[in-house]
NUMI-486874 format. One line per 5 residues: number of its first residue (from 1); for each residue y, x, z of N, C-alpha, C, O. Coordinates in steps of 0.02 Angstrom, whole numbers, plus 50000, padded with zeros to 5 digits. Last residue first. Layout:
<sites>
NUM	Y,X,Z,Y,X,Z,Y,X,Z,Y,X,Z ~ ...
</sites>
This chain:
<sites>
215	49970,50325,51056,50009,50350,51113,50027,50424,51104,50059,50453,51148 ~ 49993,50273,50886,49951,50303,50938,49995,50328,50994,50051,50351,50982 ~ 50053,50119,50830,50067,50189,50841,50021,50215,50896,50013,50182,50947 ~ 49935,50005,50756,49983,50024,50807,49994,50099,50807,49951,50138,50788 ~ 49869,49864,50692,49890,49931,50671,49947,49952,50717,49999,49920,50718
210	49729,49754,50701,49793,49778,50726,49806,49847,50697,49760,49884,50680 ~ 49642,49714,50595,49651,49674,50656,49719,49691,50687,49760,49647,50699 ~ 49640,49710,50424,49668,49745,50481,49673,49696,50540,49704,49643,50534 ~ 49485,49670,50338,49556,49661,50356,49575,49702,50416,49533,49727,50453 ~ 49375,49636,50199,49391,49667,50263,49466,49663,50275,49505,49655,50228
205	49322,49488,50120,49369,49544,50122,49376,49571,50193,49382,49533,50241 ~ 49245,49375,50119,49213,49437,50140,49260,49497,50140,49239,49552,50159 ~ 49315,49268,50067,49305,49271,50140,49275,49337,50163,49279,49352,50223 ~ 49397,49222,49960,49374,49291,49965,49359,49308,50038,49387,49355,50067 ~ 49438,49090,49970,49406,49112,49908,49376,49182,49911,49334,49200,49870
200	49488,49065,50098,49453,49012,50062,49412,49039,50004,49358,49014,49990 ~ 49552,49181,50136,49496,49158,50176,49455,49105,50139,49394,49102,50147 ~ 49654,49185,50038,49601,49236,50040,49541,49214,50080,49484,49227,50061 ~ 49734,49072,50069,49703,49080,50003,49644,49129,50006,49591,49114,49979 ~ 49772,49105,50198,49740,49041,50185,49703,49043,50118,49646,49019,50113
195	49843,49222,50193,49773,49225,50211,49736,49159,50201,49675,49158,50196 ~ 49960,49175,50063,49937,49216,50119,49863,49213,50131,49823,49204,50085 ~ 50028,49111,49964,49985,49070,50007,49956,49109,50066,49930,49078,50113 ~ 50110,49204,49897,50132,49135,49904,50093,49097,49957,50122,49054,49991 ~ 50040,49327,49902,50110,49322,49925,50129,49250,49941,50160,49237,49992
190	49920,49284,49845,49920,49312,49913,49990,49307,49941,50000,49286,49999 ~ 49963,49247,49719,49941,49194,49765,49937,49220,49837,49949,49182,49884 ~ 49990,49373,49667,50043,49323,49672,50025,49267,49720,50068,49243,49758 ~ 49864,49431,49666,49915,49455,49714,49974,49408,49720,50005,49403,49773 ~ 49708,49365,49670,49772,49360,49634,49829,49378,49682,49839,49344,49732
185	49557,49453,49680,49611,49418,49716,49677,49422,49678,49699,49476,49657 ~ 49484,49540,49586,49487,49468,49578,49542,49433,49618,49573,49387,49591 ~ 49455,49672,49579,49525,49653,49571,49535,49578,49565,49587,49555,49543 ~ 49320,49672,49688,49358,49711,49639,49431,49692,49638,49466,49697,49689 ~ 49238,49610,49776,49282,49568,49737,49322,49606,49685,49355,49576,49642
180	49161,49708,49845,49129,49661,49799,49175,49620,49756,49153,49596,49703 ~ 49195,49800,49939,49216,49814,49870,49197,49759,49821,49214,49763,49762 ~ 49247,49819,50106,49211,49778,50057,49240,49785,49987,49300,49777,49976 ~ 49244,49989,50162,49278,49924,50157,49250,49885,50098,49232,49914,50047 ~ 49190,50115,50166,49144,50058,50169,49179,49990,50173,49147,49940,50186
175	49290,50209,50169,49242,50211,50113,49199,50148,50110,49174,50130,50057 ~ 49348,50182,50293,49385,50166,50232,49337,50162,50172,49343,50118,50129 ~ 49247,50237,50373,49263,50165,50378,49299,50143,50314,49282,50091,50285 ~ 49256,50370,50340,49194,50334,50323,49203,50259,50328,49171,50221,50291 ~ 49375,50405,50397,49373,50396,50324,49309,50362,50302,49308,50329,50250
170	49398,50427,50533,49375,50361,50511,49375,50351,50436,49374,50294,50412 ~ 49543,50526,50537,49483,50504,50572,49463,50436,50546,49506,50393,50536 ~ 49647,50550,50455,49619,50608,50490,49557,50591,50530,49522,50635,50553 ~ 49722,50506,50309,49673,50483,50358,49640,50544,50389,49610,50585,50355 ~ 49893,50554,50292,49823,50558,50272,49780,50530,50328,49799,50530,50387
165	50058,50533,50216,50011,50544,50271,49940,50548,50245,49928,50546,50185 ~ 50130,50513,50105,50169,50526,50166,50123,50539,50226,50147,50556,50280 ~ 50131,50543,49928,50095,50533,49991,50140,50550,50051,50181,50595,50048 ~ 50212,50471,49800,50223,50523,49849,50186,50509,49914,50208,50466,49953 ~ 50211,50448,49635,50174,50425,49694,50174,50481,49746,50141,50531,49738
160	50266,50489,49514,50310,50466,49567,50276,50441,49629,50310,50414,49674 ~ 50179,50542,49424,50206,50475,49409,50247,50446,49467,50262,50387,49468 ~ 50114,50657,49454,50169,50661,49407,50202,50595,49391,50248,50592,49350 ~ 50011,50612,49536,50064,50653,49564,50125,50655,49519,50182,50655,49543 ~ 49907,50548,49476,49961,50507,49502,50021,50548,49526,50076,50521,49534
155	49812,50645,49446,49855,50621,49392,49913,50577,49415,49962,50569,49380 ~ 49742,50661,49571,49798,50705,49556,49839,50682,49495,49898,50699,49492 ~ 49655,50594,49663,49690,50560,49608,49752,50599,49587,49807,50573,49586 ~ 49509,50620,49732,49567,50661,49715,49600,50631,49652,49577,50642,49596 ~ 49475,50461,49811,49455,50521,49774,49518,50562,49763,49573,50542,49781
150	49534,50360,49876,49463,50370,49890,49435,50432,49855,49379,50453,49869 ~ 49690,50347,49948,49652,50377,49894,49580,50388,49915,49566,50421,49965 ~ 49758,50199,49997,49724,50258,50022,49682,50285,49964,49642,50248,49935 ~ 49917,50122,49968,49847,50134,49950,49823,50198,49983,49861,50245,49994 ~ 50028,49987,50008,50003,50055,50015,49935,50060,49983,49901,50011,49971
145	50175,49887,50004,50106,49899,49983,50089,49973,49984,50128,50016,49965 ~ 50309,49868,50032,50262,49869,50088,50191,49888,50067,50150,49902,50111 ~ 50401,49938,49925,50417,49891,49979,50368,49899,50037,50383,49934,50086 ~ 50470,50026,49787,50424,50025,49844,50448,49974,49896,50508,49968,49909 ~ 50557,50038,49681,50522,49974,49689,50473,49973,49747,50437,49924,49756
140	50627,50152,49629,50659,50107,49677,50624,50042,49690,50657,49993,49709 ~ 50545,50165,49473,50596,50191,49519,50624,50136,49565,50642,50082,49542 ~ 50385,50077,49477,50439,50114,49444,50491,50134,49495,50483,50120,49555 ~ 50304,50011,49558,50305,49989,49488,50358,50025,49449,50375,50005,49393 ~ 50197,50080,49686,50262,50070,49654,50254,50045,49583,50203,50057,49551
135	50128,50109,49849,50122,50089,49779,50191,50074,49751,50238,50059,49788 ~ 50133,50248,49957,50160,50183,49939,50148,50170,49865,50157,50215,49823 ~ 49985,50327,50020,50043,50327,49975,50068,50256,49965,50028,50209,49963 ~ 49881,50443,50098,49908,50375,50100,49976,50375,50066,50018,50417,50079 ~ 49730,50537,50068,49802,50531,50076,49824,50459,50068,49790,50418,50036
130	49594,50534,50039,49615,50522,50108,49690,50517,50117,49712,50494,50170 ~ 49601,50647,49906,49561,50600,49943,49586,50595,50015,49597,50646,50048 ~ 49772,50676,49853,49703,50697,49866,49667,50642,49905,49697,50596,49932 ~ 49900,50679,49780,49861,50619,49798,49787,50637,49803,49745,50616,49763 ~ 49997,50814,49848,49954,50785,49798,49916,50724,49825,49903,50719,49885
125	50169,50815,49898,50098,50824,49912,50057,50790,49858,50081,50743,49826 ~ 50294,50785,49851,50284,50852,49880,50211,50868,49894,50192,50926,49900 ~ 50391,50693,49752,50320,50704,49766,50310,50776,49788,50317,50823,49748 ~ 50538,50622,49826,50506,50670,49782,50433,50679,49801,50415,50674,49860 ~ 50548,50446,49854,50541,50513,49882,50515,50559,49828,50474,50539,49787
120	50660,50310,49810,50603,50354,49799,50607,50419,49838,50661,50444,49854 ~ 50709,50170,49914,50723,50224,49867,50663,50272,49863,50622,50273,49909 ~ 50638,50011,49927,50646,50076,49958,50659,50128,49904,50625,50129,49853 ~ 50683,49838,49942,50661,49896,49904,50680,49961,49939,50730,49966,49974 ~ 50651,49703,49991,50681,49757,50031,50658,49825,50001,50620,49862,50032
115	50589,49597,49935,50648,49624,49899,50682,49680,49938,50737,49702,49919 ~ 50484,49567,50021,50469,49584,49952,50529,49610,49912,50520,49641,49859 ~ 50500,49530,50155,50498,49601,50138,50499,49616,50063,50514,49672,50044 ~ 50501,49391,50161,50554,49428,50194,50558,49500,50169,50613,49528,50162 ~ 50382,49355,50099,50445,49339,50066,50503,49379,50096,50548,49399,50060
110	50290,49398,50197,50289,49427,50129,50355,49416,50093,50381,49461,50060 ~ 50324,49311,50300,50335,49383,50308,50335,49418,50240,50377,49462,50228 ~ 50285,49191,50243,50354,49200,50264,50371,49274,50272,50425,49297,50253 ~ 50146,49208,50221,50192,49204,50164,50266,49213,50183,50304,49239,50143 ~ 50049,49318,50303,50096,49264,50318,50146,49261,50261,50186,49307,50252
105	49982,49431,50271,49944,49369,50269,49987,49308,50283,49963,49252,50276 ~ 50074,49546,50169,50065,49510,50231,50023,49447,50221,50028,49414,50169 ~ 50004,49676,50084,50035,49610,50074,50022,49570,50138,49964,49562,50158 ~ 49934,49792,50111,50005,49791,50125,50041,49729,50101,50103,49729,50098 ~ 49818,49889,50010,49834,49837,50058,49910,49837,50069,49945,49878,50039
100	49683,49969,49925,49752,49947,49927,49762,49888,49975,49720,49844,49979 ~ 49594,50111,49895,49594,50050,49936,49667,50030,49943,49709,50070,49965 ~ 49549,50191,49738,49594,50175,49794,49571,50114,49833,49534,50072,49807 ~ 49422,50267,49678,49493,50268,49660,49536,50254,49721,49559,50301,49754 ~ 49290,50247,49706,49310,50313,49680,49382,50315,49656,49401,50359,49617
95	49307,50071,49687,49267,50129,49705,49290,50193,49669,49306,50192,49610 ~ 49441,49985,49738,49413,50009,49675,49373,50073,49692,49403,50123,49710 ~ 49497,49850,49816,49457,49909,49830,49421,49929,49765,49376,49893,49742 ~ 49618,49749,49872,49598,49784,49810,49562,49848,49830,49592,49895,49856 ~ 49646,49699,49996,49635,49652,49942,49612,49684,49877,49588,49650,49832
90	49623,49701,50148,49617,49754,50099,49596,49720,50033,49537,49713,50018 ~ 49739,49589,50229,49675,49603,50197,49680,49666,50153,49733,49682,50125 ~ 49819,49582,50388,49824,49593,50315,49756,49614,50288,49719,49652,50319 ~ 49816,49573,50525,49781,49520,50487,49787,49528,50411,49763,49486,50374 ~ 49956,49675,50539,49907,49636,50575,49882,49578,50532,49921,49539,50505
85	50061,49741,50479,49995,49746,50448,49942,49703,50481,49887,49695,50454 ~ 50178,49724,50556,50172,49694,50490,50101,49691,50464,50082,49642,50431 ~ 50230,49758,50677,50162,49731,50674,50147,49697,50608,50110,49648,50604 ~ 50346,49829,50680,50353,49756,50673,50286,49720,50670,50283,49660,50661 ~ 50301,49959,50685,50337,49932,50743,50343,49856,50740,50346,49823,50792
80	50247,49971,50556,50204,49973,50614,50238,49942,50675,50207,49904,50712 ~ 50365,49967,50480,50315,49914,50472,50267,49913,50531,50248,49859,50555 ~ 50426,50087,50522,50459,50022,50533,50409,49965,50529,50411,49919,50570 ~ 50334,50179,50474,50348,50176,50546,50380,50108,50564,50362,50078,50614 ~ 50351,50155,50337,50286,50144,50368,50294,50136,50443,50263,50092,50473
75	50485,50198,50322,50466,50128,50309,50400,50112,50342,50393,50059,50373 ~ 50474,50335,50353,50517,50291,50393,50498,50218,50384,50495,50180,50433 ~ 50390,50377,50249,50368,50382,50319,50409,50337,50364,50381,50304,50408 ~ 50474,50355,50139,50411,50319,50145,50385,50320,50216,50360,50269,50241 ~ 50575,50447,50169,50591,50376,50164,50528,50333,50171,50529,50281,50204
70	50507,50576,50174,50546,50548,50231,50556,50473,50226,50547,50438,50276 ~ 50371,50647,50143,50406,50593,50108,50446,50554,50159,50422,50504,50186 ~ 50342,50764,50217,50309,50750,50153,50349,50700,50112,50360,50711,50052 ~ 50410,50760,50335,50434,50807,50285,50399,50799,50218,50422,50825,50167 ~ 50338,50670,50412,50401,50648,50383,50426,50696,50329,50460,50675,50282
65	50178,50629,50409,50219,50689,50412,50285,50674,50375,50286,50667,50314 ~ 50047,50546,50498,50104,50544,50452,50149,50605,50463,50156,50629,50520 ~ 49878,50502,50502,49930,50547,50529,49985,50553,50476,49971,50564,50417 ~ 49780,50364,50537,49823,50396,50488,49873,50440,50525,49905,50419,50572 ~ 49617,50319,50580,49682,50344,50603,49717,50380,50546,49688,50421,50511
60	49512,50173,50592,49531,50237,50561,49601,50255,50584,49640,50211,50604 ~ 49373,50074,50650,49440,50102,50657,49450,50164,50614,49403,50202,50602 ~ 49289,49935,50570,49293,49991,50617,49363,50019,50617,49408,49989,50587 ~ 49296,49822,50494,49241,49869,50480,49237,49926,50531,49186,49961,50534 ~ 49408,49756,50529,49346,49719,50534,49285,49763,50521,49229,49742,50535
55	49506,49884,50615,49490,49839,50560,49424,49803,50573,49389,49817,50621 ~ 49641,49963,50680,49579,49930,50701,49564,49878,50647,49603,49832,50636 ~ 49723,50107,50650,49708,50042,50619,49640,50018,50644,49588,50049,50632 ~ 49844,50202,50724,49774,50182,50729,49766,50112,50700,49798,50065,50723 ~ 49947,50333,50674,49939,50261,50678,49865,50244,50677,49828,50269,50635
50	50048,50469,50731,49984,50442,50710,49985,50366,50717,50019,50339,50761 ~ 50179,50582,50674,50150,50531,50719,50085,50506,50689,50068,50519,50631 ~ 50319,50685,50656,50247,50677,50647,50223,50625,50696,50244,50625,50754 ~ 50454,50662,50671,50432,50711,50621,50358,50705,50606,50336,50718,50550 ~ 50483,50482,50689,50473,50550,50715,50448,50597,50659,50424,50574,50607
45	50592,50392,50573,50529,50402,50610,50528,50471,50641,50567,50515,50622 ~ 50743,50303,50568,50708,50366,50557,50647,50371,50602,50651,50357,50662 ~ 50759,50139,50496,50763,50184,50553,50721,50247,50542,50669,50244,50509 ~ 50816,50132,50322,50773,50110,50377,50779,50159,50435,50801,50216,50425 ~ 50918,50066,50189,50902,50119,50238,50858,50090,50294,50863,50031,50310
40	50865,49998,50035,50888,49985,50103,50870,50043,50149,50813,50066,50149 ~ 50920,49963,49868,50876,49996,49916,50907,49994,49984,50968,49988,49991 ~ 50955,49804,49798,50978,49868,49824,50926,49898,49871,50893,49862,49909 ~ 50888,49731,49653,50891,49733,49726,50913,49802,49748,50891,49853,49721 ~ 50869,49724,49521,50938,49734,49542,50944,49737,49618,50999,49745,49644
35	50736,49701,49512,50762,49759,49477,50831,49775,49502,50850,49834,49505 ~ 50710,49581,49574,50705,49640,49615,50726,49703,49578,50733,49755,49610 ~ 50751,49486,49472,50769,49479,49543,50767,49545,49580,50815,49564,49613 ~ 50699,49516,49352,50771,49521,49358,50792,49519,49431,50843,49547,49450 ~ 50555,49608,49409,50587,49552,49376,50661,49563,49381,50685,49611,49411
30	50418,49721,49410,50489,49707,49419,50510,49645,49380,50486,49633,49325 ~ 50267,49711,49502,50301,49712,49437,50372,49688,49445,50385,49641,49482 ~ 50189,49773,49614,50255,49743,49618,50292,49748,49552,50342,49784,49547 ~ 50104,49927,49581,50109,49860,49606,50180,49837,49600,50226,49875,49583 ~ 49987,50050,49521,50053,50020,49524,50049,49951,49555,49996,49920,49554
25	49890,50146,49498,49898,50118,49565,49966,50086,49572,49999,50094,49623 ~ 49795,50127,49351,49859,50146,49381,49866,50111,49448,49849,50052,49454 ~ 49625,50174,49350,49675,50122,49345,49739,50144,49379,49737,50177,49432 ~ 49543,50296,49250,49571,50276,49315,49622,50222,49303,49659,50223,49254 ~ 49506,50343,49129,49455,50309,49168,49478,50290,49237,49438,50269,49278
20	49615,50411,49077,49597,50347,49047,49546,50309,49088,49542,50248,49082 ~ 49735,50475,49194,49673,50482,49155,49648,50414,49134,49658,50365,49169 ~ 49910,50449,49165,49851,50443,49208,49788,50448,49165,49789,50428,49106 ~ 50013,50453,49072,49984,50516,49093,49926,50510,49140,49894,50561,49155 ~ 50123,50325,49128,50096,50366,49075,50066,50429,49104,50090,50455,49155
15	50120,50183,49207,50116,50254,49225,50085,50293,49168,50024,50293,49162 ~ 50118,50056,49158,50180,50079,49189,50180,50154,49199,50233,50185,49199 ~ 50008,50072,49073,50051,50014,49067,50119,50026,49099,50171,50009,49070 ~ 49914,50175,49067,49985,50191,49061,50030,50131,49053,50085,50138,49028 ~ 49776,50119,49155,49809,50176,49124,49883,50176,49126,49913,50176,49179
10	49773,49941,49178,49742,50005,49162,49794,50056,49141,49847,50040,49113 ~ 49854,49856,49316,49832,49863,49248,49803,49932,49236,49808,49975,49279 ~ 49906,49731,49428,49874,49795,49419,49850,49798,49347,49828,49747,49320 ~ 50046,49647,49504,49995,49655,49453,49965,49724,49457,49995,49770,49484 ~ 50130,49523,49597,50103,49590,49595,50048,49593,49544,50006,49548,49540
5	50288,49437,49577,50216,49439,49588,50191,49509,49576,50227,49551,49548 ~ 50428,49345,49615,50402,49412,49608,50327,49409,49622,50306,49382,49673 ~ 50497,49211,49519,50461,49235,49577,50433,49305,49563,50417,49321,49506 ~ 50661,49211,49448,50589,49215,49440,50557,49238,49505,50585,49279,49542 ~ 50788,49097,49474,50763,49164,49490,50687,49164,49485,50653,49123,49515
</sites>
């Protein structure tokens, strides 16, 4: 069985129709292993809730709306309850495009989640600045990776990227997450080696200290 690794590429490698000066926000390239993985139901989230992310740069708050993307919202709620995001790095920061995160710093946790594919949600909201969306490599491939739009990335709307929430406080923190490494961190190695790899080679990456449901 081939190992599953994560890639990023320009333009239309997976997503046709994105503007040429923007990189596709795709992740989790499909292999024989996860192409055939069954999508999995998850516990239902409240109709609306907030999540507070305490990070190495400061705090930001995401407000989620289940009617925007029910399945994505449910998965995000599930990940929060399991404390999945704690210590996860913001491993991909592309100025004027996206901040991407959602690979666990613990390889065991990454392995547990990487084949728990999520069925798709229809795109009901636009990928405007501040919205939060699951990354995908095609139909039925969402798992745990997310991105926050740093700009109005409306070309992503037609490619299946369905926002489920938005940053309502602390967007200035998101704007200032460390950008110096670009796309240098190898996502396959993050999955396999976790934070040990990132701390050794990309020590300046900002990270999530805790991510919790707001009272």
